[in-house]
N, C-alpha and C positions, 0 to 999 in steps of 0.2 A: 328643051326639057330632056334630061338624061333618061336612059332606059333602066329597067328594073335591076339588072345585075350591077350596073354602075351605082345605083342608089344604095344597094346593099353595102358596097364598099365605102362610099363617101358620105352618105347621109346629107343633111342640110347643116351648114355651118351656123353656129350660134353667135359668131363674131364677138367672142368674149376675151380675146387676147391678141397681141400682135407679135408673138414670139416666132411665128412660122412653124410651130409644132404640127407635125403631120397628124398625130392623134389628138383628140380633144383632151384637155387636162382633167384630172380628177380633183374636184374641189371638195375638200373635207370640212370646210368651214361651216359651222352651224349658224353664224350670224354675219352680217355685212354692215359696214359703216355707212351712215348717212352723211351726205355732204353738209347738210344743215337740218335744223329741226323740221322745217316745212317742206323738205324734199320728198319726192315720191320715187325712190330708187327702183330699178328693175328687180333687184333681189334685196330682201331684208332679213328673212329667216328661212332656214333650210327646208322646213316642212312646207312652206309656201312656194318655194322655188329654188332651184339649184342649177347652175349652168351645165353640169354633167348630165343631170336628169333631163334638162331641156333638150339636149342633143338627142338622147334616145327617144324622147316623146315626139319630137319633131320628125325623127326618122321613121318611126312606126306609123305616124299619121300619113307621111308621104307614101310609104309602102302599101298601106291599106286604102289610099286615096280618100282619106277622111279629113275632117276639119281640124281636130286636135287629138293628141294622144296623151295618155296618162300612165305613169309607171308606179307599180305597187310592190309591196314586199313579198307577195306570193300570188298565185293564181286565185286562191280563195279570197284573199284580200281584195283583189280586183272585182270578183263576183259580188262580194259583200258591198263594196262601194256602189256598184251598179244597182243592186237590188234595194239599197237604202234610199234611192230617189223616189221610191213608192211609199205610200202611206197606208196605215192600217185600214183594212176593208178592201183594198185593191185586190183584184184577181189576176193571177199570172197563170197562163197556160204553158205547161212545160212538157218537153219531149219525154216519152216514157223510157228512153234508153240513154241515160246520162251518167257521168262520172259519180261515183259513190259520195265523194266529198260535197259535190254540188247538191245531190239528193239530201244529204244530211243537213246542209246549211238551210235549204229551203224548208224541209219538213220538221226539223228539230229546233231551228232558231227563228226563222222568219214567220212561221205559222204562230209562234208564241207572241210575235210582235203584231199579229193581226193580219198578215197577208194571207190570202186564200190561194192555194196552189191546186191546180187541176192537171192531172197527167193525161197525155193523149199521144197516140201514134202520129207523129208529125209527117209521116210519109203519106198518110191518108188525108188529103186536103178537104174532102167532104166532112170527115169527122172533125177536123181542125176548124172548119168554118162553123160547124154547129157548136163547138166548144167556145169559140171566141165571141160570137154574137150575143146580143142581149136576149133574154128570155123572161119578159115581165110576168108571164103567167105563173112561173115558178120562182119569181123573185130573184132572178139571176141578172146581175149587172154585166155589161160588156167587159171583156178582159182589157186590162191596161197594157199587157205585153204578152208576147210569145217568146219563150226561151228555148233554144235548141242547139244541138251540136251539128256542125257541118257534116262530119262523118262520126257516127255515134261510137261511144266507148262502152263495152268492148266488142260489140257485134258488127261494127263497121258498116252500118246501114247509111246510105247516102241520102241526105235531105236536100230538097229543092229550095234553095235560099230564095230564089226569085219568086217561086210560087207561094211559099209560106209568107214572105214579106208582103206580097200582094193581098193575101187574105187578111193579114194583120192590119194593114193600112185601110182596107175596105171598111173596117169597123173601128178605126181610130186607135188601134193598138200599136205599140212599138214592136219592132222585130229585133231581138237580141240574139246574137250568134256567137257561140264558142267555136273559134276557128283554130284551136290548138293543133288538131290532127293534120291540118293541111297547110297552114301558114299562108301569108299573102303570096308566096311563091306559086302556090297551086290554085288559089282562089282569093278574090277580094270581095267579100260579101256586101260591103257598102255600095260597090258599083252595081250590084244585083238588087239593090233596094233595101238592104238591112239598115237599121238605124245605129246600132251599137255592136261593136265587135270586141270580143274578149279573148285574150291569150293567156294560158299558163306559159310564160316565157321561159320557165324552168326547162321546158321540153325542147322542141326543135330550134327555137330562136336562139337561146343560149347554147344548147347543143352539146354540153360537156359534163353534165351531172355535177356541176360545181357551184350553182347559184340558184336560189329561189327567187322567182320574180313573176309578176303579173302585169299585163298591159291591156289598156282599154283604148279604143279609138271610136270616135263618134262622128256622126254626120250632122252638122248644124251647130250654130253658136249657142242656142238655147240649151241643148243637151250638154254641150261642152261646159257651160257655166254650172249646170247641176252636178255633173261629175266632178268638176274641180272643187265645188263646195264640199262634196263628200270626201274627196281626197284630202283637202286641207283641214277639215274639221275632224274627220275620223283619224287622220294622221298615219295611215298605213303606207307611207311612201317608201320607195326603193332607195336604199343608201347609195351614195355616189360610186363607191368601188364596184358594187353590184351592177349599177347602171352601165359602167364601163365594160364589165364582163359580158353583159348581154349584147352591148354594141359590138364587141369583138366577135362574139359568136355569130351575130347576124351577118358579118362580112363573108362567112363561108357557107351560109345557109343553102344556096343553090347547089354548090358542089356536094355538100353532105347529103342533101335530100335526093339528088339524082342517084347516088350510090345506094342509099337506103331503099329507094323504090326498086332498083334493080335487084337488090338482095331479097326484098319482100316478094317480088314476082318469082324469083328462082326457088325460094323456100316454099312459097305457096304451091307451085307446081309439084314439088317433091311431096308435100303433104297430101295433095289430092290423090296421088298414086299409092300412098302408104296404106297397107292393110289394117293398121291399128287406128287409122283416122276415119272418123265417121263423117265429118263435114269440115269445110274450110270457109272462113269468112274473110274475104278480101276483094273489094270491088275492082281491083286492077286485074283480076284473073280473066282470061277469055271466057265468054259465056256467063258473065255474072248476072244475067237476067235483067231485072228492072233497074239495076244500079249502073246505068249508062252515065259515064262521067261527063263527057263533053256537053251533053244535053242539060246538065245541071250546073254548068259553068265551071267545071273542074278541069285542070290541066294534068292531073295525076291522082293517084290513090293514097299517097303517103307511104310510110314505112312501118305501119302497124298491121298485124293480122291476128286472127284468133282461129282456133280449131277445137273440135271436140274429139276425144278418143272414143273408141267403140265401147259398148257396155261391158263391164267386167274388168277393164283395164283401169288401174288407179292412176290418175294424172299426176299424183305426187311422185309415183315411181319414175315418171319421165322427168319431171322438174328437178327432183333431188339428185339426179345423176347427170345433169348437164355440166359441162366444164368451160366451154367457150362462152355460152350464154351465162349471164349472171342472174341468179334468182333474186329479183328485186322489183319493186314497184317503180313507177315513172316510165318515161318513154322519150324517144326523140334524140337520144344522145349518140355519140360515136360508137359506144359499145352496145352490143346486143343484150337485151334483157328479156327475161321470161317470168311470168307470174300466173297465179291461180286466182282469177277475179273473185270467186265466191269466198275465198279466205283472206284476200289481200285488198285489192283496190275497191271492191264493191261489198265488203263485209257489212257496211252500214245498212244496206238494203235488206229488209226482212226476206227470208228465203222464198216465201210465197210471191213476193213482189219480183224477185229475181227470176224465178221460174216463169212467171207470167209473161215476161218480155223476152225469155229465151236464154237467160244467163244461167246455164245449168252447172251442176257440180263437176261436170267433166270438161268444162270449157277452159282452155289455156290461151293466154294472150302473149304474143311475142312482139317486141319492139326491135326491129332490125337495125343494126348499126352499120358501120362501113368496113367491117372485116371482109375477108375473102368468103364468098358465098359457099365455096366447096367445104371450107372448114365448118361453117354453120350447119350445113347439111350433114356432114359426117358426125358432128356433135349430136344432132338430133337422132341420127341413125343408131349410134351406140346406146343412147338413152332409151330409145324404143326397144332395143334388144333386151336390155335389163328389165324394162317394164313387162315385156312378154314373158321372160323367165319367171318373174314374180306372179304373173297371171297364171301360168301353167302350174306353178307350185301351189297356189291357192286352190286351184280346181282339183289338183291331185289330192290335196288334203281333204277337200270337201267330199270327193268320191270315196276315200277311205272311211271318213266319218259316216257317210250314208250307208256304206256296206256294213260297218260295225253295228250301227243302230238298227239295221234291218235283219240282223241275225245271220248275215252271210258267212261269218266265221264261227258260228256256233258248232 
């Protein structure tokens, strides 16, 4: 059996042609000819199966050590397919710090469908246990699933996949993990006990901000059949050209992520020492407290970090004056991106919900690319200088106003 980096480059052959092509072909055909009426061909209609998509699905299943993989048109399409396996009345326990689009889909769509969603701090295994188990005295049925992110977005809290999955299984619930922030390069949740892994492959796996894609990997044939039914009947499949773009991105995943983590650590250390920064959230920093990576099955912390500016500094003054960093949502690409979660990626969350879990109005999220770390740090430095000048200007204006209103110039 080949090792992980070799699997990134070569994947598993679909054996769909005999041309000797080094790269798998892109099959754009929507339909396939039957040899005869009573034949059962491997491919009949593109929604049900496609050789290009098969290659990607087999590869991600191999990388995640799962039974089968499934490719979707976006990360949210992948999440939708997974959640659609549940029925009205089912209860899902969800991590309290998740991507805004996931929050919206759960609370604005699936609750209308009859799913019951309960938010919990998944780092607190005692609280999680209480939330998952049955409570007949209060008419609460056991949860059917626990849904959480390996490293949370945007506060970078590290969840214990093994511990959470053990709690879920103790009470007959599924463990569903969004592994987007770390990818199978840094952690394979199925090997730690999870049942379903989800990726927004738009991010690190594709890696170039040029394709929307979602991937799901499951453990066990029964779950695989349920996800395939959702994929085939809901129809949110990933098109062949996009499948190939993700496959091509996966080939350089390890190289890109190594550089992105180096840059995240360098930028994180710079931010820790900056006087305009109140706090830095990155579990790869020395002394990150309870966020010990190896003990939770992680080989690294990924390339995303977040930080809060000190009170009085407007984070928009920092973000609006960046030049190397691009002001944009998304993450995991070769270029560095910066955004304000309260206004951008997490605007769907009501402000009181955001503040409850620590997503303040001063929180900035950075996705580190593969540029030179010194250029990224210099870019942040000049933006901080402008933000400080604006801070001084506002305070000077406030002082003049207070003097005028107090009669100091009478």
